[in-house]
N, C-alpha and C positions, 0 to 999 in steps of 0.2 A: 074276325081276324084279331080284334083286341083281346078276346078271351084266350086265344091260342098264344099270343105274345105274353100275356100275364101268366099263363100256365107254364110256359117255358122259363120265364124269369123266376117263378117260385120253385120250379124243379132245380134250377141251377143254384139258387140261394140255399135250398135245403141240402143239396149235395155238398156245398161248401161247408155248411155247418156240421154235417155228418162227418166229413173228412177231418175237420179241425178237432171235433170231439174224439174221434177214433185215434188221431195222432197223439192227443194229450193223454188218453188212456193208455196207449201203448208205451209212451215215454215214462209215465208214472209207474206202471207195472214193471218196466225194464229196470228202472232205478231201484225199485224195492227188491226185485228178485236178484239183482246183480250184487247185492251185499252178501259177502261170504264171511260168516263169523268163524274165526279160528278158535278152536278149543285148545287149551293149554294141556298137552299130553306130556307128562314127565316120563322120560325113558331112564330106567335105572342104569347106572354106569357099569355095574358089575354083572350084568346079566341080560 
């Protein structure tokens, strides 16, 4: 019974770590990919 409880506790703890890591990775990638660099395109006035 102790082994089963330890196994459940380790599974829950591992799941929490995985979720935190995945959330941080998604946020970092989202911030990096959200940056849109605008290029300066000069439009001629007479044409």
